[in-house]
C-alpha positions in Angstrom: -18.7 14.9 -0.3 -20.9 12.2 -1.8 -21.8 11.1 1.7 -22.9 14.6 2.8 -24.9 15.3 -0.3 -26.6 11.9 0.0 -27.4 12.7 3.6 -29.1 15.9 2.5 -31.4 14.1 0.2 -29.7 14.6 -3.1 -29.4 11.8 -5.7 -25.7 11.3 -6.0 -23.6 9.3 -8.4 -20.0 8.7 -7.4 -17.7 7.9 -10.4 -14.3 6.6 -9.4 -12.2 3.9 -11.2 -10.8 2.8 -7.8 -14.1 2.0 -6.3 -14.0 -1.6 -5.0 -10.2 -1.6 -5.2 -7.4 -0.6 -2.8 -5.9 2.9 -3.0 -3.9 3.5 -6.2 -0.2 3.8 -5.6 -0.1 7.4 -6.5 -3.3 8.5 -4.7 -2.9 11.4 -2.3 -4.8 9.6 0.5 -2.2 6.9 0.4 0.5 9.4 1.5 -1.7 11.1 4.1 -1.1 10.5 7.8 -4.4 12.2 8.7 -3.1 14.9 11.0 -5.8 17.6 11.7 -3.8 20.8 12.3 -6.6 23.4 12.7 -6.1 25.3 16.0 -2.3 25.3 15.7 -2.6 26.9 12.2 -0.2 29.8 12.1 -2.7 32.3 10.6 -5.7 33.6 12.5 -7.9 34.8 9.7 -8.6 34.3 6.0 -10.0 31.4 4.0 -7.5 28.9 5.3 -8.3 29.6 8.9 -12.0 29.4 8.3 -11.9 26.1 6.4 -9.7 24.5 9.0 -12.0 25.5 11.9 -15.1 24.4 10.1 -13.5 21.1 9.2 -12.4 20.4 12.7 -15.9 20.9 14.0 -17.5 18.9 11.2 -15.2 16.0 11.7 -16.3 15.8 15.3 -20.0 16.0 14.3 -19.5 13.4 11.5 -17.7 11.0 13.9 -20.7 11.1 16.3 -23.2 10.7 13.5 -21.4 7.8 12.0 -20.8 6.1 15.4 -24.5 6.2 15.9 -24.9 4.2 12.7 -22.3 1.6 13.6 -19.2 3.2 12.0 -16.3 4.1 14.2 -13.7 6.5 12.7 -10.3 5.9 14.3 -9.4 9.1 16.0 -6.5 10.0 18.3 -6.8 13.4 20.0 -3.9 15.7 20.7 -1.2 17.3 18.6 2.2 18.5 20.0 4.4 20.8 17.9 8.0 20.9 19.0 10.2 24.0 18.7 13.7 23.4 17.4 15.0 27.0 17.7 14.3 30.3 19.4 12.4 31.8 16.5 10.0 28.8 16.5 9.6 29.0 20.3 8.7 32.7 20.1 6.2 32.1 17.3 4.6 29.4 19.5 4.4 31.8 22.5 2.7 34.4 20.4 0.3 31.9 18.9 -0.6 30.4 22.3 -1.4 33.9 23.7 -3.5 34.8 20.7 -5.4 31.5 20.7 -5.9 31.5 24.5 -7.4 35.1 24.1 -10.0 33.4 21.8 -10.7 30.8 24.4 -8.9 28.0 22.6 -7.0 25.6 24.9 -3.5 25.7 23.5 -0.8 25.0 26.1 2.9 25.8 26.1 5.3 23.0 27.3 8.8 23.8 28.6 11.9 21.9 27.6 11.8 20.4 31.1 8.3 19.1 30.6 9.2 17.6 27.2 12.1 15.7 28.7 9.6 13.8 30.9 7.9 12.4 27.9 8.4 8.7 27.1 9.6 7.7 24.6 12.0 10.7 24.6 11.5 13.4 22.0 14.4 15.0 20.1 16.8 16.4 22.6 17.1 19.6 20.5 13.5 20.5 21.3 13.5 23.7 23.4 9.7 23.9 23.9 6.4 22.8 22.5 2.8 23.8 21.8 0.1 21.3 22.6 -3.4 21.4 21.1 -5.8 19.0 22.8 -8.6 19.5 20.2 -6.4 18.9 17.1 -5.4 15.3 16.4 -5.1 12.5 13.9 -7.8 10.6 11.9 -6.9 7.4 10.1 -7.8 8.3 6.5 -8.4 4.9 4.9 -10.9 3.6 7.4 -12.6 7.0 7.5 -13.1 6.9 3.7 -14.4 3.3 3.9 -16.9 4.3 6.7 -18.2 7.3 4.7 -18.6 5.2 1.6 -20.3 2.3 3.3 -22.8 4.7 5.0 -23.4 6.6 1.8 -24.2 3.4 0.0 -26.6 2.4 2.7 -28.3 5.8 2.0 -28.7 5.0 -1.7 -25.5 6.4 -3.2 -25.0 5.2 -6.8 -21.4 4.1 -7.5 -19.7 3.7 -10.9 -16.2 2.1 -10.8 -15.2 3.5 -14.1 -12.7 6.0 -15.5 -14.0 9.2 -17.1 -13.1 9.9 -20.8 -14.4 13.4 -21.1 -16.8 16.0 -19.9 -19.4 17.7 -22.2 -21.8 20.5 -21.8 -25.5 19.4 -21.9 -28.7 21.4 -22.0 -31.8 22.2 -19.9 -32.2 19.9 -16.9 -29.0 17.9 -17.6 -26.4 20.6 -17.9 -23.5 18.2 -18.0 -22.7 14.9 -19.6 -19.9 12.5 -18.4 -18.5 10.2 -21.0 -17.2 7.0 -19.4 -14.4 4.9 -20.8 -16.8 2.0 -21.2 -18.9 4.0 -23.7 -21.8 5.0 -21.4 -22.9 8.5 -20.6 -24.0 9.9 -17.3 -26.1 13.1 -17.4 -26.4 15.4 -14.4 -27.5 18.9 -13.3 -24.5 19.4 -11.0 -21.0 18.1 -11.8 -18.4 18.2 -9.0 -14.9 17.5 -10.2 -12.7 16.1 -7.5 -10.1 14.2 -9.6 -6.9 15.7 -8.1 -4.1 15.6 -10.6 -6.6 14.3 -13.2 -8.7 17.4 -13.0 -6.8 19.6 -15.4 -6.9 17.1 -18.2 -10.7 16.9 -17.9 -11.1 20.7 -17.7 -8.8 21.8 -20.5 -11.2 20.8 -23.4 -13.8 22.9 -21.7 -11.5 26.0 -21.8 -10.6 26.0 -18.1 -6.9 26.1 -17.2 -6.3 25.0 -13.6 -2.9 23.3 -13.7 -1.7 21.3 -10.7 1.7 19.8 -10.0 2.4 16.5 -8.3 4.3 16.6 -4.9 5.4 13.1 -3.8 5.2 12.1 -0.2 7.0 9.0 1.3 6.1 7.6 4.7 7.3 4.8 7.0 5.7 2.5 9.6 8.1 1.5 12.3 8.1 -1.2 14.9 9.7 0.1 18.1 12.2 -2.0 20.1 11.0 -3.7 23.2 13.1 -1.5 25.5 11.5 1.7 24.2 8.3 3.1 25.7 5.1 2.9 23.7 4.4 6.2 21.8 0.7 5.9 22.8 2.0 7.4 26.1 2.5 10.7 24.3 -0.3 13.3 24.7 -0.9 12.9 21.0 0.8 13.0 17.6 4.1 15.0 17.4 5.3 17.4 14.8 9.0 18.1 14.5 10.4 20.4 11.9 7.7 19.5 9.4 8.0 15.7 10.1 5.1 14.0 11.8 5.3 11.1 14.3 1.9 9.3 14.7 1.5 6.6 17.4 -0.1 3.4 16.2 -1.4 0.3 18.0 1.1 -2.4 18.9 4.1 -0.2 19.6 4.1 1.0 16.0 4.7 4.5 14.7 4.0 6.3 11.4 6.7 8.7 10.3 6.2 11.1 7.4 5.8 12.5 5.0 8.4 13.8 2.7 7.9 16.7 0.3 9.4 15.8 -3.1 8.4 17.7 -6.3 7.6 15.4 -9.1 6.7 11.7 -9.1 10.0 9.9 -8.5 10.9 8.9 -4.9 14.4 9.5 -3.6 16.0 7.0 -1.2 18.2 9.8 0.3 15.1 11.8 1.2 13.5 8.8 2.9 16.7 8.3 5.0 16.7 11.9 6.0 13.1 11.4 7.2 14.2 8.4 9.2 16.9 10.5 10.8 14.5 13.3 11.6 16.9 15.6 9.8 19.7 14.5 12.2 17.7 14.9 15.4 16.3 11.3 15.8 16.6 9.8 19.4 18.3 6.4 19.7 15.1 4.5 20.1 13.9 5.8 16.7 17.1 4.7 14.9 16.8 1.3 16.5 13.2 0.8 15.3 12.5 -1.7 12.5 10.9 -0.5 9.2 7.9 -2.7 8.6 6.3 -0.8 5.8 6.9 2.1 3.5 4.6 3.8 1.1 4.1 6.9 -1.0 1.5 9.0 -2.7 1.1 12.1 -4.9 -0.4 15.3 -3.6 -2.0 17.7 -6.1 -0.7 21.3 -5.6 -2.3 24.1 -7.6 0.1 26.2 -9.8 -0.3 29.9 -9.3 -3.3 29.6 -7.0 -3.6 28.9 -3.3 -4.7 25.4 -2.2 -7.4 24.2 -2.3 -9.2 25.0 -5.6 -12.9 25.6 -4.7 -14.6 27.3 -7.6 -17.8 27.3 -9.6 -16.4 27.4 -13.1 -19.8 27.4 -14.9 -23.4 26.9 -14.0 -23.5 23.5 -12.5 -19.7 22.8 -12.7 -17.9 22.9 -9.4 -14.2 22.2 -8.9 -13.0 20.9 -5.6 -9.4 19.8 -6.0 -5.8 20.7 -5.3 -5.8 20.2 -1.5 -2.0 19.6 -1.4 -1.1 18.5 2.1 -4.5 19.1 3.7 -6.9 16.8 1.9 -8.0 14.8 5.0 -8.2 17.9 7.2 -10.2 20.0 4.7 -12.5 17.2 3.4 -15.5 18.2 5.6 -15.3 21.9 4.9 -14.9 21.1 1.1 -18.0 19.0 1.2 -19.9 21.6 3.0 -18.8 24.3 0.5 -20.1 22.1 -2.3 -23.4 21.6 -0.5 -23.7 25.3 0.1 -23.2 26.1 -3.6 -25.9 23.6 -4.6 -28.3 25.0 -2.0 -27.8 28.6 -3.2 -29.3 27.8 -6.7 -33.0 28.8 -6.9 
């Protein structure tokens, strides 16, 4: 968001206590695998559909723009959703017909075609839906590239925590009190603090509660006798679990959905087992890394929270499982609100 606004000629100050540091252990981006599920989205209208389609196009535009400036965003095209039962297969068939009628290139794969994939996918898969235009974006390098380019464009960065928000007056409608004692004044304030957003909003009289949903993920090293997952047509989704090929015969596996903040070892083992459907090569793979993060899920409202709460106060938070996917559309929404003001 800061990168887009800086590109548009705004003077932007990004305040984030993690600037210059690695991702915090509980950060949502730490749990993200970066899957961009836009054209395989089950709905065909509404805000969610529009945000996903806009984001998918913007990610492609932004990747080209950043590449021309020397920043390459790691992108792997292709997403294959597997069907584990007849109901899922029929839903895929209906979705493929509807998307193809719109001119979108979704393809149905038979169980016979799936059996030809190497390494083998779960034997219980009875069909699949492949989207060549959806895919996977590595979130941490992507954020680093956006930040580096925004700084080159003149982005001001403050690596401090925010104590409180206060209403200002006239040109500086908002004041941001930092933990170190300084005050930052601004005409537009965009709050993107995830699970920290409700605490900052409550003193202003705005109730936007969000709950933490923990996600655990694994990185696996495949055994030598197994085929390299890069041979797959893209990332694979099986019963809500995502398998993302990585360089060097590695694979990301994730992420769990656990209400609260405490990880459960049993849930992680179920993830490793693919809910009992893991092929032998996956069970033989070595765990080389595991990590977790917290997603911000709005309570009583659909995700994400995109609202102008007061003149000059925008809330862009609560993206739950789709923060990486919806980042461009969220940034564009913020830019649109600012441009609408006379």
